[in-house]
C-alpha positions in Angstrom: 56.8 -9.6 -19.3 55.7 -8.1 -22.5 51.9 -8.1 -22.7 49.6 -7.8 -25.6 47.6 -4.6 -25.4 44.2 -6.2 -24.6 42.0 -3.5 -23.2 40.9 -5.5 -20.0 44.8 -5.9 -19.0 46.4 -2.8 -20.2 44.5 0.3 -19.5 46.9 2.6 -20.9 49.9 1.4 -23.1 52.5 4.4 -22.7 56.0 4.0 -23.0 56.8 5.9 -19.6 53.8 5.5 -17.7 51.7 2.4 -18.6 48.4 1.7 -16.6 47.5 -1.9 -16.0 44.4 -3.7 -14.9 44.7 -4.0 -10.9 44.6 -7.9 -11.1 47.5 -7.9 -13.7 49.7 -5.4 -11.6 48.8 -7.5 -8.0 50.0 -10.7 -9.9 53.2 -9.0 -11.4 53.9 -7.7 -7.8 53.3 -11.0 -6.3 55.7 -12.9 -8.5 58.1 -9.7 -8.7 57.5 -9.5 -12.6 58.0 -6.2 -14.5 55.1 -5.6 -17.1 55.8 -4.1 -20.3 53.0 -3.4 -22.9 53.8 -4.2 -26.5 54.1 -1.1 -28.5 51.1 -0.5 -30.5 51.8 -1.4 -34.2 54.9 -3.4 -33.5 53.9 -6.9 -34.0 57.7 -7.9 -33.9 57.5 -6.8 -30.1 56.0 -10.4 -29.1 56.7 -12.9 -32.3 57.5 -16.1 -29.7 54.3 -15.5 -28.2 52.2 -15.2 -31.4 54.0 -18.0 -33.2 52.9 -20.6 -30.9 49.2 -20.2 -31.9 49.6 -22.0 -35.3 51.4 -24.8 -33.8 48.8 -25.3 -31.0 46.1 -25.1 -33.6 47.8 -27.5 -36.0 49.4 -30.1 -33.6 46.8 -30.3 -30.8 43.3 -29.2 -32.2 43.3 -30.6 -35.8 41.2 -33.6 -36.3 40.4 -33.9 -32.6 36.7 -33.8 -31.0 35.9 -33.3 -27.3 33.0 -34.2 -25.4 33.6 -31.9 -22.3 36.0 -29.3 -21.1 37.4 -31.6 -18.5 38.5 -34.1 -21.5 40.1 -31.2 -23.4 42.1 -30.3 -20.2 43.1 -33.7 -19.6 44.2 -34.1 -23.4 45.9 -30.8 -23.4 48.0 -31.7 -20.3 49.2 -35.0 -21.7 49.9 -33.3 -25.1 52.0 -30.4 -23.2 54.0 -33.1 -21.3 54.5 -35.4 -24.2 54.8 -33.4 -27.2 55.0 -29.7 -27.1 57.2 -29.5 -24.0 59.6 -31.9 -25.7 60.0 -30.2 -29.0 63.4 -28.5 -29.9 63.4 -24.8 -29.9 66.0 -22.4 -30.8 67.1 -22.2 -27.2 70.4 -22.6 -25.6 69.3 -25.8 -23.9 67.4 -27.3 -26.7 63.9 -28.2 -25.7 61.4 -25.9 -23.8 61.0 -28.9 -21.0 64.7 -28.8 -20.2 64.7 -25.0 -19.8 61.7 -25.3 -17.5 63.2 -28.2 -15.5 66.4 -26.0 -15.1 64.5 -22.8 -14.1 62.0 -24.5 -11.7 64.1 -24.1 -8.7 64.3 -20.3 -9.7 60.5 -20.1 -9.9 60.0 -22.0 -6.8 62.3 -19.6 -4.8 60.1 -16.6 -6.3 57.1 -18.4 -4.9 58.6 -18.9 -1.5 59.9 -15.2 -1.3 56.4 -14.0 -2.1 54.7 -15.8 0.8 
């Protein structure tokens, strides 16, 4: 997983010997994920992650007001399932939702192995 170099998560971004926050390392170990900090000054290392921010801002937040964090979470979950998860991506299977459904068995098996 390529991480942004947020100081609270990546203590030392080094190509050969990166240092991570203890919580990041424990989570990665638990789910058998390799952490790889993005190279400093190389924005193209993480374009797909960054590209989603304007989409969320324009598609979910634009023109909406909320009364509580609970309402935001409820509406966001609905939006993720009905709008964002169903949009077509440049992926072999088309939509992100289809990809997640296909990979859910694999993710569940990783979770079971970590217990």
